[in-house]
C-alpha positions as a printed NumPy array, in Angstrom:
array([[-17.984, -30.776, -10.012],
       [-15.906, -31.004, -13.167],
       [-12.843, -28.861, -13.782],
       [-10.987, -28.659, -17.091],
       [ -7.535, -27.117, -17.543],
       [ -7.128, -25.962, -21.129],
       [ -3.799, -24.907, -22.613],
       [ -3.973, -23.019, -25.909],
       [ -0.833, -23.962, -27.781],
       [  0.831, -22.574, -30.882],
       [  4.331, -23.826, -31.629],
       [  4.968, -24.158, -27.925],
       [  6.545, -27.589, -27.82 ],
       [  9.43 , -26.378, -25.65 ],
       [  6.997, -25.018, -23.059],
       [  4.84 , -28.134, -23.093],
       [  7.913, -30.264, -22.543],
       [  9.101, -28.008, -19.734],
       [  5.881, -27.331, -17.839],
       [  3.493, -30.218, -18.483],
       [  5.196, -32.509, -15.92 ],
       [  4.327, -30.218, -12.984],
       [  0.908, -29.405, -14.446],
       [  0.074, -33.096, -14.628],
       [  1.57 , -33.767, -11.202],
       [ -0.429, -31.047,  -9.455],
       [ -3.661, -31.186, -11.481],
       [ -4.457, -34.73 , -12.549],
       [ -6.443, -35.558,  -9.402],
       [ -8.609, -32.449,  -9.671],
       [ -9.039, -31.669, -13.359],
       [ -9.021, -32.952, -16.9  ],
       [ -6.042, -31.563, -18.831],
       [ -6.641, -30.557, -22.444],
       [ -4.356, -28.99 , -25.036],
       [ -6.061, -26.933, -27.738],
       [ -3.604, -26.619, -30.602],
       [ -3.827, -23.628, -32.939],
       [ -2.423, -25.379, -36.048],
       [  1.143, -25.558, -34.757],
       [  3.85 , -26.103, -37.34 ],
       [  6.379, -27.495, -34.876],
       [  6.063, -31.03 , -33.496],
       [  3.836, -30.066, -30.532],
       [  1.076, -32.506, -31.425],
       [  3.408, -35.422, -32.122],
       [  5.206, -34.748, -28.837],
       [  1.916, -34.79 , -26.913],
       [  0.732, -37.988, -28.555],
       [  4.008, -39.689, -27.737],
       [  4.787, -38.356, -24.258],
       [  1.261, -37.725, -22.908],
       [ -1.166, -40.125, -24.599],
       [ -3.714, -39.523, -21.827],
       [ -4.025, -35.806, -22.534],
       [ -6.876, -34.85 , -24.816],
       [ -5.888, -32.788, -27.857],
       [ -8.294, -30.456, -29.654],
       [ -6.93 , -29.346, -33.024],
       [ -8.004, -26.019, -34.499],
       [ -7.676, -25.786, -38.272],
       [ -5.77 , -22.478, -38.266],
       [ -3.843, -20.207, -35.931],
       [ -6.944, -18.165, -35.157],
       [ -5.534, -16.288, -32.181],
       [ -6.115, -16.45 , -28.456],
       [ -9.78 , -15.476, -28.431],
       [-11.139, -17.575, -31.278],
       [ -8.79 , -20.432, -30.453],
       [-10.249, -20.749, -26.981],
       [-13.818, -20.222, -28.183],
       [-13.535, -23.062, -30.685],
       [-11.937, -25.399, -28.172],
       [-14.235, -24.7  , -25.233],
       [-17.336, -25.456, -27.28 ],
       [-16.022, -29.008, -27.21 ],
       [-15.299, -29.18 , -23.461],
       [-17.925, -30.121, -20.897],
       [-17.105, -28.922, -17.375],
       [-18.37 , -26.736, -14.547],
       [-15.177, -24.674, -14.43 ],
       [-12.644, -23.865, -17.121],
       [ -9.063, -22.927, -16.291],
       [ -7.481, -21.09 , -19.21 ],
       [ -3.717, -21.317, -18.812],
       [ -0.746, -20.36 , -20.961],
       [  1.739, -23.014, -21.981],
       [  4.613, -21.032, -20.411],
       [  3.296, -21.271, -16.847],
       [  4.639, -23.454, -14.06 ],
       [  1.962, -24.372, -11.539],
       [  2.568, -25.26 ,  -7.903],
       [  1.109, -27.764,  -5.479],
       [ -2.511, -27.091,  -4.473],
       [ -2.996, -24.38 ,  -7.093],
       [ -6.544, -25.386,  -8.107],
       [ -8.388, -26.126,  -4.858],
       [ -8.218, -22.681,  -3.164],
       [ -9.545, -20.873,  -6.228],
       [-12.427, -23.27 ,  -6.828],
       [-13.282, -23.177,  -3.106],
       [-13.436, -19.377,  -3.223],
       [-15.693, -19.412,  -6.276],
       [-17.963, -22.016,  -4.708],
       [-18.568, -19.713,  -1.739],
       [-20.226, -17.053,  -3.881],
       [-21.993, -17.799,  -7.152],
       [-21.635, -14.181,  -8.204],
       [-17.899, -14.824,  -8.62 ],
       [-17.657, -15.448, -12.354],
       [-13.879, -15.482, -12.811],
       [-10.772, -15.553, -10.65 ],
       [ -7.009, -15.535, -10.97 ],
       [ -4.208, -16.815,  -8.732],
       [ -1.083, -14.898,  -7.794],
       [  1.162, -14.616, -10.873],
       [  4.888, -14.457, -10.199],
       [  7.805, -14.302, -12.588],
       [  9.425, -17.569, -13.58 ],
       [ 12.795, -15.911, -14.213],
       [ 12.643, -13.668, -11.125],
       [ 10.586, -15.783,  -8.72 ],
       [ 10.499, -13.22 ,  -5.922],
       [  8.81 , -10.693,  -8.198],
       [  5.325, -10.488,  -9.61 ],
       [  4.898, -11.131, -13.313],
       [  3.815,  -8.45 , -15.757],
       [  0.694, -10.218, -17.068],
       [ -1.637, -10.279, -14.077],
       [  0.537,  -9.996, -10.957],
       [ -1.861,  -9.776,  -7.994],
       [ -4.969,  -8.809,  -9.955],
       [ -5.842,  -6.398, -12.729],
       [ -7.425,  -2.936, -12.865],
       [ -7.891,  -0.128, -15.383],
       [ -7.978,   3.616, -14.945],
       [-10.825,   5.798, -16.245],
       [ -9.06 ,   6.178, -19.599],
       [ -8.633,   2.446, -20.09 ],
       [ -4.979,   2.005, -19.145],
       [ -4.538,  -1.419, -17.511],
       [ -2.328,  -2.021, -14.496],
       [ -2.045,  -4.54 , -11.68 ],
       [ -1.435,  -4.8  ,  -7.993],
       [  2.269,  -5.447,  -8.115],
       [  2.825,  -3.96 , -11.593],
       [  2.248,  -0.487, -12.96 ],
       [  3.588,  -0.039, -16.488],
       [  7.131,  -1.474, -16.351],
       [  7.592,  -1.149, -12.569],
       [  7.23 ,  -4.631, -11.115],
       [  7.253,  -5.181,  -7.363],
       [  8.812,  -7.942,  -5.321],
       [  6.227, -10.125,  -3.596],
       [  6.685,  -9.609,   0.14 ],
       [  3.165, -10.652,   1.066],
       [  1.806,  -7.122,   0.637],
       [ -1.001,  -8.38 ,  -1.621],
       [ -1.955, -11.571,   0.187],
       [ -5.553, -10.499,   0.725],
       [ -8.442, -11.957,  -1.248],
       [-10.11 ,  -9.046,  -3.043],
       [-12.423,  -8.19 ,  -5.895],
       [-10.5  ,  -6.918,  -8.92 ],
       [-11.477,  -5.497, -12.296],
       [ -9.944,  -8.136, -14.572],
       [ -8.32 , -11.541, -14.246],
       [ -5.413, -12.359, -16.502],
       [ -5.941, -14.664, -19.46 ],
       [ -2.562, -16.205, -18.649],
       [ -4.304, -18.15 , -15.87 ],
       [ -8.024, -17.53 , -15.569],
       [-10.584, -19.635, -13.726],
       [-14.083, -19.081, -15.123],
       [-17.525, -20.626, -14.729],
       [-18.167, -22.58 , -17.899],
       [-21.846, -21.678, -18.17 ],
       [-21.058, -17.967, -17.951],
       [-18.248, -18.247, -20.468],
       [-20.732, -19.511, -23.027],
       [-23.731, -17.369, -22.048],
       [-21.543, -14.253, -22.401],
       [-20.5  , -15.336, -25.878],
       [-16.952, -16.253, -24.921],
       [-13.998, -14.056, -25.818],
       [-14.423, -11.37 , -28.486],
       [-12.719, -12.841, -31.541],
       [-12.102,  -9.441, -33.142],
       [ -9.463,  -8.836, -30.474],
       [ -7.416, -11.809, -31.803],
       [ -5.048, -11.511, -28.825],
       [ -4.407,  -9.078, -25.941],
       [ -7.009,  -7.463, -23.677],
       [ -9.775,  -9.857, -24.686],
       [ -9.821, -11.066, -21.091],
       [-10.318,  -7.494, -19.83 ],
       [-13.237,  -7.074, -22.209],
       [-14.678, -10.407, -21.079],
       [-14.351,  -9.497, -17.394],
       [-15.904,  -6.08 , -17.987],
       [-18.888,  -7.722, -19.697],
       [-19.289,  -9.997, -16.692],
       [-19.168,  -7.003, -14.349],
       [-21.769,  -5.226, -16.473],
       [-24.088,  -8.147, -15.647],
       [-23.44 ,  -7.851, -11.911],
       [-20.807, -10.567, -11.52 ],
       [-17.549, -10.377,  -9.574],
       [-13.949, -10.955, -10.643],
       [-11.654, -12.078,  -7.828],
       [ -8.002, -12.54 ,  -6.915],
       [ -7.002, -15.557,  -4.811],
       [ -3.546, -15.252,  -3.176],
       [ -3.652, -18.821,  -1.819],
       [ -2.779, -20.132,  -5.273],
       [  0.498, -19.235,  -6.995],
       [  1.816, -19.89 , -10.497],
       [  5.005, -18.763, -12.239],
       [  4.825, -17.237, -15.71 ],
       [  7.573, -16.694, -18.28 ],
       [  5.547, -14.215, -20.354],
       [  6.051, -13.075, -23.928],
       [  6.114, -16.645, -25.176],
       [  4.154, -15.828, -28.342],
       [  4.854, -12.125, -28.843],
       [  7.811, -10.504, -27.039],
       [  7.195,  -7.274, -25.129],
       [  9.184,  -5.299, -27.719],
       [  7.096,  -6.516, -30.678],
       [  5.497,  -3.806, -32.825],
       [  2.574,  -6.174, -33.383],
       [  1.995,  -6.336, -29.635],
       [  1.971,  -2.519, -29.605],
       [ -0.581,  -2.497, -32.424],
       [ -2.881,  -5.03 , -30.762],
       [ -2.704,  -3.34 , -27.37 ],
       [ -3.608,   0.124, -28.684],
       [ -6.287,  -1.116, -31.086],
       [ -7.878,  -3.518, -28.62 ],
       [ -7.872,  -0.941, -25.857],
       [-10.097,   1.265, -28.035],
       [-12.363,  -1.715, -28.749],
       [-12.558,  -2.37 , -25.027],
       [-13.498,   1.19 , -24.137],
       [-16.015,   1.758, -26.891],
       [-17.847,  -1.48 , -26.159],
       [-18.121,  -1.107, -22.402],
       [-18.   ,   2.52 , -21.257],
       [-21.148,   4.272, -20.041],
       [-22.53 ,   6.44 , -22.857],
       [-21.764,   9.736, -21.15 ],
       [-18.079,   8.837, -20.748],
       [-17.298,   7.896, -24.341],
       [-16.562,  11.359, -25.757],
       [-14.472,  12.745, -22.846],
       [-12.476,   9.522, -22.552],
       [-11.712,   9.288, -26.263],
       [-10.81 ,  12.976, -26.487],
       [ -8.148,  12.506, -23.814],
       [ -6.961,   9.201, -25.274],
       [ -6.419,  10.706, -28.723],
       [ -4.138,  13.295, -27.147],
       [ -2.27 ,  10.764, -24.984],
       [ -1.902,   8.256, -27.823],
       [ -0.445,  11.027, -29.984],
       [  2.182,  11.669, -27.309],
       [  2.88 ,   7.928, -27.068],
       [  3.31 ,   7.661, -30.848],
       [  5.834,  10.516, -30.929],
       [  7.685,   8.977, -27.987],
       [  7.843,   5.654, -29.833],
       [  9.177,   7.417, -32.941],
       [ 12.138,   8.871, -31.057],
       [ 12.799,   5.997, -28.651],
       [ 11.725,   2.77 , -30.379],
       [ 11.712,   3.675, -34.058],
       [  9.202,   3.971, -36.866],
       [  7.621,   0.507, -36.471],
       [  6.056,   1.258, -33.106],
       [  5.008,   4.746, -34.231],
       [  3.288,   3.188, -37.228],
       [  1.765,   0.484, -34.995],
       [ -0.084,   3.159, -32.977],
       [ -1.223,   4.896, -36.169],
       [ -2.426,   1.623, -37.666],
       [ -4.24 ,   0.759, -34.452],
       [ -6.302,   3.943, -34.673],
       [ -7.03 ,   3.446, -38.367],
       [ -8.181,  -0.12 , -37.729],
       [-10.47 ,   1.004, -34.915],
       [-12.106,   3.677, -37.082],
       [-12.636,   1.2  , -39.917],
       [-14.365,  -1.206, -37.562],
       [-16.403,   1.454, -35.761],
       [-19.749,   0.432, -37.261],
       [-19.235,  -3.195, -36.285],
       [-18.092,  -2.256, -32.774],
       [-21.084,   0.059, -32.384],
       [-23.391,  -2.83 , -33.251],
       [-21.74 ,  -4.921, -30.533],
       [-22.212,  -2.118, -28.049],
       [-25.89 ,  -1.901, -28.93 ],
       [-26.379,  -5.541, -28.022],
       [-24.504,  -5.392, -24.721],
       [-25.143,  -4.216, -21.222],
       [-22.619,  -1.558, -20.36 ],
       [-21.905,   1.026, -17.73 ],
       [-20.259,  -0.683, -14.745],
       [-17.306,   1.33 , -13.457],
       [-16.927,  -0.58 , -10.169],
       [-13.24 ,  -0.89 ,  -9.251],
       [-12.092,   1.398, -12.073],
       [ -9.375,   3.809, -10.912],
       [-10.898,   7.276, -11.219],
       [ -7.618,   9.079, -11.951],
       [ -5.153,   8.956, -14.842],
       [ -2.561,   6.285, -14.059],
       [ -0.195,   7.901, -16.602],
       [ -0.149,  11.112, -14.546],
       [  0.102,   9.204, -11.259],
       [  3.057,   7.187, -12.545],
       [  5.081,   9.588, -14.689],
       [  4.344,  12.955, -13.045],
       [  3.643,  12.008,  -9.43 ],
       [  6.156,   9.143,  -9.223],
       [  3.733,   6.538,  -7.906],
       [  5.361,   3.281,  -8.946],
       [  3.387,   0.917,  -6.69 ],
       [ -0.291,   0.067,  -6.366],
       [ -0.016,   0.645,  -2.613],
       [  0.837,   4.295,  -3.287],
       [ -2.489,   4.915,  -5.041],
       [ -5.362,   6.398,  -3.062],
       [ -7.955,   3.637,  -2.785],
       [-10.671,   6.278,  -2.372],
       [-10.154,   7.075,  -6.046],
       [-11.53 ,   3.703,  -7.172],
       [-15.179,   3.875,  -8.222],
       [-17.567,   1.951,  -6.006],
       [-20.301,   1.514,  -8.655]])
């Protein structure tokens, strides 16, 4: 069984220098370590060649984003399992074995994530993934341990191995054959939510996405785009529409988009008064970009299986959070998650 850990790097020399020592220490006996460089303009590549001559480097010609960057690199990597991991993650001892062991028990498990905790606040979960990802019926993503900006402290409340809806791209274990047979990550996403789309496509083919609490990593987050970036706002809103249109059952498309247009309008106005014009314009641009690409996205939908709603939260997480005050995953009614 061959395992490959692949870091997608873009101008992340400081993170490579900081986190590669523990990655090498806790991975070298179990996996090949590869850095896929997205045409960095800092001295990332020279640093790797000098400090880690044994690490394989794959050099992409341009900064082609998270999705295409990984697709290009993984076509050149032969393994049974890929571990996609951000450069700003600190791994811990025995972080690989429990996840691979879980996936080996059930060949319907296509992808899996470990527990993601915050590097700067180690007792808390980290925004991007926490203890496993979900979406509500309108496409809003959230996690066990993180709903919107409310992030829980890890007290062991989510130490059960469960099936989830999506595994974070910050640290995702995936079967290599399925990565390629599913066409990899959707390159039109560029970055953000491409892993949710990928996991949804896997679920539409009957596969499972899992969370393994016996493995823990610590994530800085926002290493490429900070949380306050207008471009992050643009990508999140645009890509969320891509995600929904590609994967929703046919009968849900119109009602979901009707509600989302209303809610996105409220979000845009809120951004205008609280964050300024850039974020307001980012939401507007996101919608315009989606409409321009509608024909292309429709063609993708035509060629895909779609319709799985298993483990989608059947309520509106915006209402649950802002109107009902439910700040924790444990406060949600589990009966409201779709079973099929």
